[in-house]
N, C-alpha and C positions, 0 to 999 in steps of 0.2 A: 503493499500499500504507500501512498504519496501522501504528506500534507504540504499544502502550501501557504507560505505566510507572506505579505507584501504590504508595502507603503505607497498608496497610488498619489502621492501629493507630491506635485513638481519641486524638485532639488531637495527633498527628504532623502536621508540615507540610514539603511538599517547597519550600517558597518558597525563591528565593535558589540554586535550583539549577541548576546551568551545562549547555548543550546545545549540542553542537558536532557538524557533519556534513560531509563534504567537497564535497555539492551540497546547492543549496538545497533548504529544508524549511519548514513552518511548523509552530509550536508551539502548542499549548492548553492552559491552565492551568484545572484545572476542580477541585470538589467537589461529589458527587454532591446532598449531604444537608446542610447548615450551619445554624447559628444565628448572624446578625451582630447583634451579639456576641452571647457564650453567654447572657448574661442575657435577650435577646429571643427569646420562646419562637415564633417563627413560623419555622421553616425553610424551606429551597428549596433546588434546585440554582443554582450559579454556574457561567459560564464566558466564557473570554475569552480570542484570540489574542493571545499574546505578541510586542512588537514586539523587532525584531532589535537587536544593540549600535548599529549606525551611525543607528539613529532616535532613540536616547536622549537627552537633553538637560538643560540646566543652568536653567531659568526654565518653572515651569508656574503655570495659574491655575486654579482652581477654583469653582464654582458649587454650591450647595444643590441638594439633589432637589426639584424640584418637586410641589406638591399635598400636602408635608407638615409640617403645623404646628410641631414640635419634634423632628424627626429631625434627628442628627447624620451628617457624611458621617466615614467611618474610611479613613485613607490609610495606602498603604506605601510607600515610596522605597528602590528599591534600587540601591547603588552598582554603578557598574562598575569602580573603581577601588579601590585602598586609600587611606585618608587621606582621604575624601570628607566634607568639611563641608557639614551640610545646617540651611537657614535656614526659618523659616515667619513670614512679615512681618518679617523684618529680625532676627527671632530665634534666637539660635544653640539648635541642638537636639542637636548631637552630632557627632562626627565618628566614621566607620563604612569598615568594609573590603569590598571583594566579596565576593560569596557572604552577606551579611549585610543586614539590611533595618531601618527605623525604623518603627514605628506609632504613628500618633496619632489623633484626634480633633478637628474644627473643624464648628463651627456659626455662625448668624447671620448667613448670608453670604458672598459670594464671598471666597477668600484665595489668597494666591500663596505658592508653594514654589521656593526657589533652591536650588543645590547648586555648589561650587567645582568638581567632576566630574562628568560626564555619569550621569543616575540615570534609571532605569524608574520612573513613575508610577502606580500603581492605586488606584483610589478605590473604594469598597463603600458601600452604602446598609445602613441598619437594617434588620431584618424588621420588620411590619407591628404588632406587639404595643408598639414601640417609637416610633412615628412621629406620636403626638397625636391618634391616630385616622385620620389620612389614609390615602390607597393605598401600598402599596407592599410587596414582598418582597425579601429578599436578594436584590444583584446585584452584579456584578464590571464595571470598564471602565476600560480603561488611559487615560491622559493625556496628548496629544499636546503636545509643548513648544512655547512661544511663537513658536520659529523656524521652525516647522514650519506655521504658519497658512496656511489657503489661502483662496480668493475664491469657491469656488462648492462646495455641498455639495448632494448629493440624497440622500433619505431616503426609506423606506417605515413608514409607522406602520400596522401590522398592527391587525386587529379581534379583539374581546374583551375588552378592558381598559375598567376604570371611567372612568381618565383617560391620558392620554398625553403627554409633555412631553418638552422637547429642552432642554438646556442651551449656551449660547453664550456665549463669553469671546472678549474683545477688548483691543486696544491702545486708547489715547485718542483717536488721532488716526482710529479707525475708526466713530466714533459718529457718526451719521445717515447713516451710509451701508449698513448691514444691512436688507437686503428677503427677507423670507419669502413664497414665491410671486410675487412682484413689488411687493410691498406694502411699505413702509418700517416697520419697528418703532421705534416711540417710543422717544426716549433714556432716558423716564422708567421704561421698563422695566429697564435696565441700572444698577446697583449698583457703585458705585467700591470700586476695589481701591488698597492702597497709595498714598496721593496723589494718587490719581485719576488714576494711572498706565496702569490697566488696570482691564475692567468686566466683569462678569457678568450673565445674565440667564437668568431659565427662561420659557420661552415653553410653552403648552398649544398642542398641533395634535390636528386631528383624522386620522380614519384617511383613508389613501390614500398617494399620493405627493406628497413637499415640495420645493421647493427653498430655499437661503437662499444669498445672493450679497452681495458687496462690491467696492466698487473696490481697497479694499487688500488 
């Protein structure tokens, strides 16, 4: 069965709402029609499955969206506990409580977010009218924390799009070990983050199934 709860008021936002249950459930956050940001006149729907509290983390690396020459990514960080201090690239952004969130934009390469207590990170792409003429509509994506990285991923890139991209973020020791479909991704594809401790890459993919593997 499913249950839907919505706020129909224009410019209202349910972000930060707490959902609890006595048995396991999946929760999706979505907006049927939205400009991101409101000054970009290319609306679309956004939807993403929300990560449960036990999977939240304190360190996140984000990469820009591939194929977009001037777009910025928009990030929201949701604290799990009161008194959570949040930093980007080591710069203190403020202290936030559970049920709130911080909004900010970032561009020009991959960047890192850290928090003193667990947070959920959700990243949004700008609409097409703000992407410098490149492809892309508004989208929403949850970001896994660094300590939950895996060594094997399988994805499907579906047909019908002008360009299709994958974002890859890694720790420095994983450089030279990242393979797509059995072919090594050159280190030159990865841009450094935070004194070369982490790296991010945007990789174009073709339609169909793809695998990404590493020994770390």
